[in-house]
N, C-alpha and C positions, 0 to 999 in steps of 0.2 A: 832508714829503719823506722818503723812506727813508734810513736811515743808510748812508753810503758806506763801503766797506771798502778797506783798503790792506794789501798784503802787503809786509813788510819782510824783505829777504834779506841776511844778513851773517853771516860765520863768527864774529864777536866778539859774545858774549852781551851784554856791557855796551853795545855800540853799538846792538844791537837794542832793548834795554830803554830806552835814551835816546830813540830815535826813537818807540818805543811811547808813552812818557810825553808827548812833545811832540804827537804826532798825536792822542792821546786827548783832551788838553786842547783841541785844535782841533775836537773833535766827531766824529772818525772812529773806525770800528771797525778794530782792528789785528790782523793775523795775522803769524806769524813763521816764517821758514825759515832753516836754518843754512847752506845753500849752494844752488846752482842745481838740483841734483837734488831736494832737499827742496821747492824752489819749484815745480818741474814737478808733483810729487805733490800739493802743496797746491792748485795751480790746477786740477787734475783733479777735485777734490772740493769746491771752494768757488767761488762767484761773487765775483770781486774787481774793483774799479773801477780800481785802480792798483797798480803794483809799484815799490818803491824798492829798488834792489839795489846792493851793493858790486861793484866790478869784480874785485878779487883775492880769490878764494875757492878752497878745495880742491875736488876732484872735478869741479865744473862752475862755471866763473867767470862773471862778469856778461856778457861778450861772447858766450860760448857759449849762455847762457840766452836772451839777446836773439835770437840766430840761430835757436835752436830754436823760439821763440815765433813768429817771422815765417815760418819754414818751415811751421809748422802753421796759417798764416793767422790767427793770433791777434793782433788789433789792439789789445789792451789797452795803454794808455799806460805807459811805463817811464821812471822817473827813475833815473839812475845817480849813485852817490856816489863822489867822488874826493878824494884828499888834495891839500892846497895844493901847487902846483908841478908837478902831473901832470895839468893840465887837458887836455893833448893826448889823453890816454887817453879822457877823457869825450867829446871831439869825435869821436874815432874811433868810439866807441859810438853816437853820434848818426847816423853814417853807416849803421849797422846797424838804425836805427829807434828809437833812444831819443828820448823827447820832450823831455827837459831834463836838467840835471845840477845837483847841489849839491856844495859844497866843504866838507870838514872843516877845521877845527872849525866846527860849525854855528852859524848865526845864525837864531833862530827865525823872524824876519820873512822871511828868504830861503827857508827851508823852506816856510813857509805860502804864499808867493807861487808857488813852483814847483809845489806840490801843486795849488793852485787852477787854474793854467794847464793842467796836465796833465789834470785832471779835466774841465775845459771842453773840451779837445781830444778826450778820450774820448767825451764826450757828442755832440759834433759828428760824430765818426767813426761812432758807432752810428746816429745819425739819417741820415747820408748812406748808410750801408749799407742801412738800411731803405728809404730813398727810392729807391735804385738798384733794389732788389727790386720796389718798386711800379711804377717806370718800365718794368721788363722785363715786368711783367704787362700794362701798357698800359691807358690809359683815355682817352676822347675827350671833347671838348666837346659841348655840345648842338647838335643840328641840328633845326630845325623852327620854323616861324612860325605854326602853327595857333593858333586862339584858345584851345584847350585847353592848349597849351604856354605861351602868353603868361600865362595865369593861374598856372602853375607858376613861371615866372620871377618874377612879382610876389610870390608867397609866399616864395620864396627870399630876395629882397631884404628882405622884411619881417622874417623871423625870424633871418637870419644875424647881424646885429649884437648880438643878445641872447644871454643865457646859457640861454635856454629849451630844454628837451628837445624832441625832434621824433620823431614816429612817422610813418613813410612806408609807405603802403599801395599795392599795385599787383601786377598779375599778374607771373609769372616773365618776365624779359627786358624789362621796361619801363624799366629804368635807375634803380633805387632807389639803388644805390651812387653813381651819377653825381650824383644830387641831393644825397646826403649830402656828397659831396666839394665840391660847389658851395657848400653852406651853410658848410662849414668854411673854404674858401678865401676867402669873403667876410666872414668873422668876425674879431674881434680875435685869435683863436687861430691864424690862418693860418700864423704862423711856427713853430708847434709841430707835432707829428706828427698825422697822420690815420691811425688804426690801425683796420683792418677785420678782422672775424672772422665766418665763416659758421657759425652755430650748428647748422645742419642737416648740415654736412659733417664735424663732429667728434664722435666718441662722447662720451657724457655723462661717462664716467669720466676722459676726457682734457680735456674742455672746461673743467671747473672749474679744473684746474691752468693751462690756457692763459689763463684770465681773471685769476686771482688770484695765480698763481705758487706756488712751494712751497719749503720749506726742505729741507736735506739730511736724508735718512732719513725723509721724510714718507710714502713708500711704496716698494715694491720697485722698484729702478732709479733712485731719486732720489739720485744720487751727489753732487750739489752743488746749491746754491741756484740758483733761477731766478726772474727777475722775470716777472710776467704782463702781459697786454695793458693792464690798467688802469694799472699803473705806467709802462709804456712810453708810454702816451698822456697822462701827467701834464702838465697845462698845455695839452693839445690836445683832440682829439675821438676818441671810440671809437664805431665803427659796428658795431652788432650786427645782422647780417642774419639773417632767418628766426628771429626771436625766439620765435615760437610753437613752434619745434622744440626749445627748451631744456627740459631736465628740470626738473620742478617744484621739486625741492630746490635746484637751482642758481638758479632764479628767486627763491626766498626769500632766498638769500645776495646775489643781485644787488640786490634791493629794499633790503636793509639797507645795502649800499654806497652806493646812490643817496641814501638818507635821511641817513646819517651822514657820508658823504664820507670814510670810512676803510675799510680792509680788513685782513685778516690772511692771510698766505700759508698754504697747506696745511702742517700740521705745526708751525706757529709760533703763539705767543700774542702776538707783537709787533704793535702797532697801527701801521699806516702811513697817513698822510693823503694823499689824492689829490685833485687838482683836474681833473676830467675832464667834458667835455660828452658826454653819451650821446645818440646818434641810433640809433633802432631801426627795423627794417623787417620787413614780413611780406607774403607773397603770399596770406595768409588774411584773411578778415574777422575782425578781432580780437574783436568781440562774439560771433560764432559760435564762435571759438576758446575763449572763456571757457565757453560752454555745453558745448563738446566736451571741456572740461577740458584744453585745450592751453595755456592762458594764465591765470595768476593774475589775478584781478580787481583786487587791490590794486596789482599791478605795472602793469597796464594803465592805471589812473588816474594812476599816477606817470609813466608814459611819455607818455601821451596829452595833453600840454599843448598842443602845436601839431601838427596833422595835415596831411600832404600826401598827397593821393590822386592817383597817376599814372594817366593814361588809357591804356588798351590801344591798340595801334597801329591797330586797326580803327576807333577813334573819333577818329583824327587822320590821316585818309587823305591830306590835303594834304601831309603830311610824308613820305609813303612814298617818292615818287620822289627828292626831295632826299637822303633818307637812303640810298637805293639807289645813287645816283650817288656819294655820299661814300664808301661802302664799296667800290664798284667802283674808284674812283680810288686808294683806299688800297691795295687788294690788287694792283692793276695795278702800282703802284710797287714793291711787295714782290717781284713776280715779274718785274720789268723788262719789263712789257708796256705797250703803249699802250691807252688806253681811249677809244673813240669816243663811243658813245651807246647808248641803249636803243631798239629798234624799237617802233613804236606798239602793235603787238599784244602784245608782251611787257610793255610798260608798263601796258596795260589789265589784263593778268592780275595784275600786282603790286598794282595799286590795288584790284582786286576781291577779292583773297584775304583770308581772315579773320585770318591771322597769329596762331595760338594761341601761338606762341613769341615773338611780339612782335619788338622790335628785335634781339634776339640771334639769332632765327631768320632775320631778314632779312639780317643780316651774313653768317651762315654760307651762306645761299643765294647771296649775291652773290659770295662767295669761290669757290664751286663754279662759278658762271656764268663768272667771268673765266678760270678754268682751262679750262673746256670751249670757250670762245670763242677762246682764245689771244690775247686782247687785241683781238679784232675787235668789231664792234657786237653787243650782246647781243640775241639773237633768242629766240623762244619755245622753240626746240629746246634752248636752253641752260638752261631752267628745268625743275625736276622736275614730275612729274605732280600733286603736291600742290596747285599753285596754279591748275589749270585751272578756269575758271568759265564761265558761259554766254557771256561776252563773248570768250572765247578761241577763235580760229578753229581748228577741229578738224583741218583739213588740214595745218596747220603743226606739229602736236604731234609730238614725238619718240615718243610712245606710239602714235600712229596707230591709234586705235580704229576698229572697223567701225561705221558709223552705220546704225541701223535706224530703226524708227518711233519708238522711245523717244528722249528728249532726250539732249543731250550729257552732262549730269551723271550720268544713269543709266548710260550706257554706260561712262563713266570709272570709276564706282564698281564696276561689274561686273568691269571689267578689273583694277582695283587689287585687288579682293578675290581674284581668281584668282591674280594675281602674288604676293600676300602668302602665300597658301596654298602655292604652289609653293616659294617661298623658305624658308618655315618647314619644309616637308617635306625640302628638300635639306640644311638645316643642323641637322636634328634638333631643331627648335623652339628653336634658339639665337637669341635676339632680336638680339643685337649683330651676329652674322654675317649674319643675314637682312637687317638694315638696310644692312650694307655691300654685300651682294649687290644690293639694290634701289637703292643709291646715294641713300639718304635717311638722315636722322638717326635714332638709336634712339628719340628722343622722338617723332618723327613716326610711326614704326612703332607705338609703343604707342598713340598717339592714334588711328591707323587701326584697330588691332585692337579697341580699345574701341568704335569707331564701327561697324565692320562685323560683329563676331562677338559 
């Protein structure tokens, strides 16, 4: 476990030194500040797990320090020091957010107990803050009873209780993170954090510091220490999404952490032990990624102990309508609409479509449909042109193509091609604006451009 740090704030140098000796003997790293203003400056440049502060100090006293920290939404735990007979002041300080208090003269057992309580509280607060952020992002349970998904459920049950690393493969939007969360939640690590990071969404020069953390002065702008995702996930699970998009140099460092179970923050030579289960995922074929030099072969063999391959939505068509209804009901609640059902023709289009964006594309399409329908029954005119197939009745399409001797698909493709050309011309070839004009996702537009041009 990384060494925890405590900031001692007191205008008496002897008192600071006494606390430093006691806390150092307990195994903590200790920083000092002469008053509240010095403490604010120290906290701006150092990552600290706990503050122990006297109440009466010049310039900025303990109460004012507490108030400033809470106004800055800094939830770091604070223990206040009070003299015997003035405990009322410490109680007042706790109204402003102090975690605990200790009374002078100190008894080492009382100090140690208070520090341990406060650090436990700080850990719970950090985890709760992280979990609140995760809840805001939102994630769903599994929907689907197809044989393909039944196999996935069985694999999750098999691997979850173990410490085995997992590599999840699947197209974009198939639910790789959902599977990783299910493995974590069914594992002995469920009470610890599940930490997720998308390797494709973060530039390589930032990704390294996000994973391993950094010390003060490690690079320009590193004004204080910061723990990385590995340390945050200590005791829990770290999910590395799109692992094949990680820079080769970072892959080498990741391999070393996986093998040695230790890491060093950027700019530091201090070794930190971590106990983390790593689950990785990729939308690429990992063996092809090795050939394309996108994935280190030694890292692949380290990660590929247990593999879960998620089927695309087009291979689990029995799950399409249950998923569609789930998303429609979800977004209907969000918009305070009522959701009735899906008309047969619209349902036929949904089940016949290839779904290149998989479950994510389906959810986005259902959100659009519930908005267009106003909460009424979903009909074919509430669906975009993307999903028209041979089984979709052309006379009900909002696109209303003119039917000639050629089949429906040909006519739809000709119309789509023309509409895309017009939209790109109107927007000066701006793909994002053209997609908005066409009322489709930018991903769908790129897919069609590749298909038609």
